[in-house]
C-alpha positions as CSV (number, residue, x, y, z in Angstrom):
1,M,42.0,131.2,33.0
2,S,40.3,129.1,35.5
3,D,41.5,127.9,38.9
4,A,41.6,124.3,37.8
5,F,45.1,124.8,36.4
6,I,46.7,126.1,39.6
7,P,48.6,123.4,41.3
8,R,47.2,122.4,44.6
9,H,50.6,122.5,46.6
10,S,50.9,126.2,46.1
11,S,48.0,126.9,48.5
12,P,49.0,128.1,51.9
13,E,47.3,125.2,53.7
14,Y,49.4,122.6,52.0
15,S,52.7,121.5,53.5
16,A,55.1,118.9,52.3
17,P,54.9,115.5,54.0
18,H,57.3,115.3,57.0
19,H,59.4,112.1,57.0
20,S,61.0,110.8,60.2
21,P,64.2,108.9,59.9
22,P,63.7,105.1,59.8
23,S,63.9,103.3,63.1
24,Y,66.4,100.4,63.3
25,P,65.8,97.2,65.3
26,T,67.4,96.9,68.7
27,Y,68.4,93.3,68.1
28,P,71.8,92.4,66.5
29,T,71.9,92.6,62.8
30,Y,74.4,89.8,62.4
31,P,74.0,86.4,64.1
32,W,77.6,86.5,65.5
33,Q,77.0,89.8,67.3
34,Q,76.5,89.5,71.0
35,P,73.4,91.2,72.4
36,P,74.2,94.5,74.3
37,A,75.0,93.9,77.9
38,P,72.5,95.3,80.4
39,P,73.8,98.4,82.3
40,A,75.7,97.5,85.4
41,R,74.0,98.2,88.7
42,P,76.0,100.5,91.0
43,R,77.1,98.7,94.2
44,T,76.3,100.4,97.5
45,P,79.3,100.3,99.9
46,S,78.7,99.0,103.4
47,H,80.4,102.1,104.9
48,P,80.3,105.8,104.0
49,P,82.7,106.9,101.2
50,L,86.2,108.0,102.4
51,G,85.7,111.6,101.0
52,H,83.2,112.4,103.7
53,H,84.9,110.5,106.5
54,S,85.9,112.4,109.6
55,D,89.4,110.9,109.6
56,L,90.0,112.2,106.2
57,R,89.0,115.7,107.3
58,L,91.3,115.3,110.4
59,L,94.2,114.3,108.1
60,R,93.7,117.3,105.9
61,T,93.6,119.6,108.9
62,A,96.7,118.0,110.5
63,Y,98.7,118.2,107.2
64,R,97.6,121.8,106.7
65,W,98.9,122.8,110.1
66,Q,102.1,120.9,109.6
67,R,102.8,122.8,106.3
68,R,101.9,126.2,107.9
69,V,104.2,125.7,110.9
70,A,107.2,124.5,108.8
71,T,106.7,127.2,106.2
72,L,106.2,130.0,108.7
73,T,109.3,128.9,110.7
74,A,111.7,129.0,107.7
75,L,110.1,131.9,105.8
76,G,109.3,133.9,108.9
77,Y,113.0,133.9,110.0
78,F,114.1,134.9,106.5
79,V,111.5,137.7,106.3
80,L,112.7,138.9,109.7
81,F,116.3,138.9,108.4
82,L,115.2,140.9,105.3
83,L,113.2,143.5,107.4
84,L,116.1,144.0,109.8
85,S,118.5,144.4,106.8
86,A,116.2,147.1,105.3
87,F,115.0,149.0,108.3
88,A,117.7,148.5,111.0
89,P,121.0,148.9,109.3
90,S,122.7,150.1,112.4
91,F,121.6,146.9,114.2
92,M,122.8,144.7,111.4
93,T,126.2,146.4,111.1
94,A,126.9,146.1,114.9
95,T,129.9,144.0,115.7
96,V,129.3,140.9,117.8
97,S,132.9,139.8,118.2
98,G,136.0,140.3,116.2
99,G,135.0,141.0,112.6
100,L,131.6,139.2,112.9
101,T,128.6,141.5,112.4
102,M,125.1,140.9,113.6
103,G,123.8,140.7,110.0
104,L,126.4,138.0,109.1
105,L,125.6,136.1,112.3
106,L,121.8,136.2,111.5
107,G,122.5,135.2,107.9
108,L,124.6,132.2,109.0
109,L,121.8,131.2,111.5
110,Q,119.4,130.8,108.5
111,L,120.7,127.3,107.8
112,P,120.1,125.9,111.3
113,V,116.7,127.5,111.5
114,T,115.8,125.8,108.2
115,C,117.1,122.5,109.6
116,V,114.9,123.0,112.7
117,A,111.9,123.7,110.4
118,I,112.6,120.4,108.6
119,A,113.0,118.5,111.9
120,V,109.7,120.0,113.2
121,Y,108.0,119.0,109.9
122,E,109.3,115.4,110.2
123,Y,108.3,115.2,113.9
124,T,104.8,116.4,113.3
125,A,104.5,114.0,110.3
126,R,105.5,111.0,112.4
127,H,103.4,111.8,115.4
128,G,100.4,113.7,114.0
129,V,99.8,113.0,110.3
130,D,101.1,109.5,109.7
131,P,99.0,107.7,112.3
132,I,95.8,109.2,110.8
133,A,97.0,108.3,107.3
134,D,97.7,104.7,108.4
135,R,94.3,104.4,110.0
136,I,92.6,105.6,106.7
137,R,94.8,103.3,104.7
138,R,93.8,100.3,106.8
139,Q,90.1,101.2,106.4
140,A,90.5,101.5,102.6
141,E,92.3,98.2,102.1
142,P,89.1,96.1,102.1
143,D,87.7,98.3,99.4
144,T,90.8,98.0,97.2
145,G,90.8,94.2,97.6
146,R,87.2,94.0,96.5
147,G,87.9,96.2,93.5
148,A,90.8,94.1,92.4
149,A,88.8,90.8,92.6
150,R,86.3,92.0,90.0
């Protein structure tokens, strides 16, 4: 047999034609379709964003200290009460007056200590945290007004 009868596509140099997917026009297919809107240009604010503002960092710090003081006041007293109950039973069973023991007296004082922690939290909120939050809110109001007008 001769080589004339061997199909040409079986040779190693031959590869099938590679078809790319058809490209579609970018204009609207139908006359009633609106052309695509150009991408919106990002606006640059006239002042730095609030996330990097020093007042916002100040507010976070003040709020963090406020939470820590209030939490440590209430929980610290309770942990002290528990430690005294566990490791100083003779102190906790000592009689203060009549039938009132030191453990019962310290347990009853837990409620006033919690109320003091709440009062300290409210005081620091009014005098330390709220003025900073109000200042940030006033600075942010022009931005929210412009965003609503769009």
